[in-house]
Residue, then its C-alpha position, 0 to 999 in steps of 0.5 A: m228814438s226808442r219811444s217813437s211810434s215810427n214804422n222804421q225798423l233798425v237793421v241792427p236792433q242792438a244799435n238802438a242804444a247807441l243811436d239814442q245816445m247819439k241823439y242826445e249828444v247831437a241835441q246837446q251840441l246844438g243847444i237843444q234840450l231833450q226831455p229824459n222821459g222821451y217825450n219831446g212834444q215841445l220841440l219845434t219841427r226845425e229843431a227835430g229836423t236839425i237833430g236828425g240831419n246831424i245824426t244822418r251826417t255823422l252816420v254817413q261820415m262813419a260809414e265813409q271812414q269804414l269804407a275808406g279803411r277797406f280799400 
C-alpha cells in the first residue's frame, strides 16, 4: 500500500503502517506470497482482489465491534 500509485488518500495517515502490516498478514493467511520490496507485479488480479476483499472484511468487522461497544 505504501508504494502504490493509487490516488486514494488515507483519512488517518498514521494508519498506513498498520494497513500495510494487515496486507502482509492477510496474504500470508491466504498463502499468497508478497514481495518485501513492495513490487508485486507477479500477482494475479484475482489474488490482489482476494487480499483487498479480506482486508475490507476485517476492517468492517473491527468497525462493527467498535460501534457495538458504544451502545
